[in-house]
C-alpha positions in Angstrom: 29.8 -45.8 5.1 27.6 -43.9 2.8 24.7 -43.8 5.7 27.4 -42.6 8.3 28.2 -40.0 6.0 24.7 -38.5 5.4 24.0 -38.5 9.3 27.1 -36.4 10.0 26.1 -33.9 7.2 22.8 -33.5 8.4 23.7 -33.1 12.4 26.3 -30.8 11.3 23.8 -28.5 9.1 21.4 -28.6 11.8 23.8 -27.4 14.4 24.9 -24.5 12.3 21.2 -22.9 12.3 22.1 -21.2 15.7 24.1 -18.3 16.4 26.5 -18.2 19.1 24.7 -17.3 22.5 26.4 -14.1 22.8 24.4 -12.6 20.2 21.3 -13.1 22.8 22.6 -10.5 25.0 22.9 -6.8 24.2 26.0 -5.4 23.0 28.3 -2.7 24.3 26.2 0.1 22.3 27.7 3.0 24.3 30.9 2.4 22.7 29.4 2.1 19.8 27.3 5.5 19.6 29.7 7.8 21.3 32.1 7.9 18.4 35.2 8.3 20.4 37.3 6.1 18.4 36.7 8.2 15.4 36.5 11.8 17.0 38.9 10.9 19.9 35.8 12.5 22.2 32.4 11.5 22.6 29.9 13.0 20.5 26.7 14.2 21.5 23.4 14.4 20.0 23.4 18.2 19.4 26.2 17.8 17.2 24.2 15.3 14.7 22.4 16.4 11.3 19.0 17.7 11.4 18.2 18.9 8.2 14.6 19.9 7.1 14.0 17.2 4.5 10.5 17.8 3.4 11.0 21.6 3.4 10.2 23.5 -0.1 11.4 26.9 -1.2 9.8 29.9 -3.0 10.5 28.5 -6.5 8.9 25.4 -6.0 6.0 26.6 -4.4 5.3 28.9 -7.2 5.8 26.2 -9.5 2.8 24.4 -7.6 0.6 27.1 -7.8 0.5 26.3 -11.6 -0.4 22.9 -11.3 -4.6 22.7 -12.2 -5.0 25.4 -9.4 -8.7 25.4 -9.8 -9.0 21.7 -8.7 -9.1 19.5 -5.9 -6.1 18.4 -4.1 -6.7 14.9 -5.7 -6.8 16.0 -9.1 -4.0 18.3 -8.6 -1.9 15.8 -7.5 -2.7 13.5 -10.5 -1.8 16.5 -12.8 1.7 16.7 -11.0 2.2 13.2 -11.6 1.1 13.6 -15.4 3.8 16.3 -15.7 6.6 13.7 -14.1 5.2 11.2 -16.9 5.2 13.8 -19.9 8.7 15.0 -18.7 7.5 18.4 -18.2 8.8 18.0 -14.5 12.1 16.3 -14.8 13.8 14.0 -13.0 16.7 10.9 -13.4 17.4 8.1 -11.4 20.5 8.3 -9.6 21.3 5.4 -7.3 24.1 6.9 -5.3 22.3 10.3 -4.6 20.0 10.6 -1.7 18.6 14.4 -1.3 16.0 16.3 0.5 13.1 17.3 -1.1 14.2 21.1 -2.3 17.5 19.7 -3.4 16.1 16.9 -5.3 13.7 19.2 -7.5 16.7 21.6 -8.0 18.8 18.7 -9.3 16.4 16.7 -11.2 18.1 13.5 -9.6 17.8 11.1 -6.8 17.4 7.4 -5.8 13.9 6.0 -4.9 13.8 7.9 -1.2 14.8 11.0 -2.7 12.1 11.2 -5.3 9.6 9.8 -2.6 10.6 12.9 -0.5 10.1 15.0 -3.2 6.8 13.8 -4.0 5.4 13.7 -0.6 6.6 16.9 0.3 5.0 18.5 -3.0 1.8 16.4 -2.7 1.1 17.6 0.8 1.5 21.1 -0.5 -1.0 20.3 -3.2 -3.4 19.6 -0.1 -3.0 15.9 -0.7 -2.9 13.1 1.6 0.8 11.4 1.2 3.0 9.2 3.0 5.5 7.3 2.8 5.4 3.3 2.0 8.3 0.9 2.3 8.2 -2.0 0.2 9.7 -5.4 1.1 11.5 -6.2 -2.0 13.7 -9.4 -1.7 17.2 -8.4 -0.2 19.7 -6.3 -2.6 22.9 -6.4 -0.7 25.8 -4.1 -2.1 29.4 -5.4 -1.3 31.1 -2.5 -0.4 35.0 -4.0 -0.3 35.5 -7.6 -0.2 34.3 -8.1 3.0 31.3 -5.8 4.1 27.7 -5.8 3.1 25.3 -2.8 3.3 21.6 -2.8 3.4 19.6 -1.1 1.0 15.9 -0.4 1.1 13.1 0.4 -1.4 10.6 3.2 -0.4 7.8 4.7 -2.7 4.7 7.5 -2.2 1.4 5.9 -1.3 -1.8 8.7 -1.5 -5.3 7.7 -0.5 -8.3 8.4 -3.0 -11.8 7.3 -3.3 -10.8 4.8 -5.9 -8.3 3.4 -3.7 -4.8 3.4 -2.9 -2.6 5.5 -5.7 1.0 4.1 -5.5 3.8 7.0 -7.1 6.9 4.8 -7.5 9.9 6.3 -9.4 10.3 2.9 -11.1 6.7 1.0 -11.5 8.1 -1.4 -13.6 10.2 -2.9 -10.2 7.5 -2.1 -8.2 4.9 -5.0 -7.6 1.8 -5.0 -5.2 2.9 -8.6 -4.3 5.5 -7.5 -1.9 4.4 -6.8 1.5 4.0 -2.9 2.2 4.5 -0.9 5.4 3.5 2.5 6.0 6.1 4.6 7.2 5.9 7.7 9.7 7.7 10.7 8.6 10.5 10.1 11.3 11.2 6.2 10.3 11.5 8.0 6.6 14.1 10.9 8.0 16.1 7.8 9.7 16.5 6.0 6.3 17.7 9.2 4.6 20.2 9.6 7.3 21.4 5.9 6.9 21.3 6.0 3.0 23.4 9.3 3.4 25.7 7.8 5.7 26.5 4.8 3.6 27.1 7.2 0.5 29.6 9.3 2.7 31.0 6.2 4.1 31.9 5.0 0.2 33.2 8.7 -0.2 35.9 8.1 2.6 34.2 10.8 4.7 34.3 9.2 8.2 33.4 11.5 10.5 30.5 12.7 8.6 29.3 9.3 7.6 29.5 8.6 11.4 27.2 11.8 12.2 24.4 10.4 9.5 24.4 7.2 10.7 24.3 7.9 14.1 21.5 10.0 13.7 19.7 7.3 12.1 20.0 5.0 15.2 18.9 8.0 17.2 15.7 8.4 15.5 15.1 4.6 15.1 17.3 2.5 17.2 14.9 -0.5 17.0 16.0 -1.0 13.4 18.4 -3.6 12.7 19.6 -2.4 9.5 21.1 0.9 11.1 23.0 -0.7 13.3 24.4 -3.2 10.5 25.2 -0.1 8.5 27.1 1.7 11.4 28.9 -1.5 11.9 30.2 -1.6 8.2 31.3 1.9 8.8 33.4 1.0 11.5 34.7 -2.3 9.8 35.7 -0.3 6.8 38.1 2.3 8.7 39.5 -1.1 10.8 37.6 0.0 14.1 37.0 -3.7 14.9 35.7 -3.9 18.3 33.0 -1.5 17.5 32.3 -3.1 14.3 31.8 -6.4 16.1 29.4 -4.7 19.1 27.4 -3.0 16.1 26.8 -6.1 14.2 25.9 -8.0 17.6 23.6 -5.2 18.3 22.0 -5.4 15.1 21.6 -9.4 15.5 20.0 -8.5 18.9 17.5 -6.7 17.5 17.0 -9.0 14.4 18.5 -12.5 14.9 17.9 -13.3 11.2 19.8 -10.1 9.9 22.0 -12.4 7.4 23.9 -9.1 6.3 24.9 -8.6 9.9 26.1 -12.5 10.4 27.9 -12.2 7.2 30.2 -8.8 8.2 30.8 -10.8 11.4 32.1 -13.6 9.5 34.4 -11.5 7.4 35.3 -9.7 10.9 36.2 -12.5 12.5 38.2 -14.1 9.7 40.5 -10.9 9.4 40.8 -11.0 13.0 41.8 -14.6 13.0 39.1 -15.9 15.2 38.6 -18.4 12.9 36.4 -20.7 14.9 33.7 -17.9 15.2 33.9 -17.1 11.6 33.2 -20.5 10.6 30.3 -20.6 12.9 28.7 -17.7 11.3 29.7 -18.5 7.7 27.8 -22.0 8.5 24.9 -20.0 9.7 24.7 -17.8 6.6 25.2 -20.5 4.6 22.3 -22.7 6.0 20.1 -20.0 5.8 20.8 -18.9 2.3 20.6 -22.1 0.7 16.9 -21.9 1.9 16.1 -18.2 1.3 13.9 -18.5 -2.0 15.6 -15.3 -3.1 19.2 -16.2 -2.6 18.2 -19.3 -5.1 16.5 -16.9 -7.4 19.9 -14.9 -7.6 22.1 -18.1 -8.1 19.5 -19.1 -10.8 20.1 -15.7 -12.4 23.8 -16.1 -12.2 23.7 -19.8 -13.6 21.4 -18.5 -16.4 23.7 -16.1 -17.7 26.7 -18.6 -17.5 24.2 -20.6 -19.7 24.4 -23.6 -17.3 20.8 -24.2 -17.6 20.7 -27.2 -15.9 22.0 -25.9 -12.9 19.1 -22.6 -13.3 16.3 -24.9 -13.4 17.5 -26.8 -10.3 17.6 -23.9 -8.1 14.5 -22.3 -9.5 12.8 -25.5 -8.5 14.3 -25.2 -5.3 13.0 -21.6 -5.1 9.7 -22.2 -6.0 9.4 -25.2 -3.3 9.8 -22.4 -0.6 7.8 -19.8 -2.4 5.6 -20.2 -5.4 3.7 -16.7 -5.9 6.6 -14.8 -7.2 6.3 -14.7 -10.7 9.9 -13.9 -11.4 10.3 -17.1 -10.4 8.0 -18.6 -12.5 9.4 -16.4 -15.5 13.1 -17.2 -15.6 11.9 -21.0 -15.2 10.3 -20.6 -18.3 13.3 -18.6 -20.1 15.3 -21.5 -18.9 13.0 -24.2 -19.7 13.3 -22.9 -23.5 17.0 -23.1 -23.4 16.5 -26.6 -22.6 14.2 -27.2 -25.6 11.4 -28.3 -23.1 8.7 -26.4 -24.9 5.6 -27.6 -22.9 7.2 -26.9 -19.6 8.2 -23.5 -20.8 4.6 -22.7 -21.8 3.0 -23.7 -18.5 5.8 -21.8 -16.3 5.3 -18.3 -18.7 1.5 -18.7 -18.1 1.9 -18.9 -14.6 4.1 -16.1 -14.4 1.4 -13.7 -16.3 -1.1 -15.2 -13.7 0.5 -13.6 -11.0 2.2 -10.2 -12.2 -0.1 -7.2 -11.8 2.1 -4.7 -13.1 1.7 -3.7 -16.6 4.9 -2.3 -17.1 6.4 -6.2 -16.1 4.0 -7.8 -18.4 5.1 -5.9 -21.4 8.7 -6.4 -20.4 8.1 -10.2 -20.1 6.3 -10.1 -23.7 9.3 -8.1 -24.9 11.9 -10.9 -23.5 9.7 -13.9 -24.8 9.5 -12.1 -28.3 13.3 -11.9 -28.5 13.8 -15.6 -28.0 12.5 -16.0 -31.3 14.6 -13.6 -32.9 17.7 -14.5 -35.1 
C-alpha cells in the first residue's frame, strides 16, 4: 500500500509541473490594452503619461555647480556621493514613493528607483558616465489584498571609472554583487517607473490613472512579463475578470515561469468558481515554489521567527542543496544551529557565510547578530 501511494504521489507532482496548453498561445491583448472596460471607450497612446523623468531644474543645476567645480567629472561624482553619506544632501527611503529625478531632489525621499533616477540625472549633469542597473534579487512579492500578488524590482546606479565599476545604491547593506546584474537602457528604466507608479496609484484606488501608467510601461517595453502581471493585478482589483485573466495569460506567454502570474490566476479562477483550473495552477505554483531555494529560505525565516528551529534547519538544508552560494542561507543556518545547541555546525555555517559575503555592511550586520546571541 505504501509503495502504491508513493508512486501515485510522484506521478501527481510531476503532472502538475506543466501549465495548461492555452498559456502557450497569445492572449487577447487588444481587450487588455484598450482600457474600454475602465473608460467606456478605447484609450489612445496619445493619452498616456509622458514625463521628463531625468529633467533637472535651475535650483538643482545651481547646487551641482557647487560640487567640486574644478575637478574632473568622476571626482565631482564622488563628492556628490560623499555629500549624501555625510547628510549634506538629504534623502530618506520611502518604499511607496516613485518620483521623478526633480521631485526626488525636492522631496528628499523615494524608493530605490526614485533615488537612482535622481542620481543618474545628477551624475550626467556633472559630466560623469552613469547608467541604470537592475539587480536580480530574490523575488519579493507584495500581497495586495488576499488574492493578488504584485512584482517589485531593485534598481541602482552604476558609473564606470578607471578603478572599475562604482555602484551607487540607496541601501548598500541590501545590495550584493553576488546577484545577477543587468544594465538597463533609459527606456527600460522609465518603463519600470511607470509600472511602479501604476501600482502605487492602484493601491490608492485610482483605477483610471493606474491603468494609464501601467499601460505606458507596456507601451515602452511590451516584452516584460512582469508589466503584464501588474496590469492584471489592476484589472483583478477592480473585478474586471476577463481582462485580468488575459493579462496574466500574456505574462505567462512571455515568461512561463512567472509564478506571480500563475498565483494570481489561481485566485482568479478560484473566485470565479473554475475550480479545476484553479487547482491546476495551485499545484503548478506549489511544485515550483517547493523547489525554489529562495522560497524555502523565506519559509525557513518564518519557522525561525516562530522558534521552530528543527523545521527551519530542514528547509535551509533543502535550500542549500539547490543553491550553496547565497551567504544568507548559511548565516540563517548558523543561527538556527546555534539555537539547536549544535555549536560546531553553527561555527562552520557562519564561516561559510562570511566567506561568501562581499558587502562590508552585511558583514558588520552579521557580526552584530552573532554578538547579540551571547547577550543575557
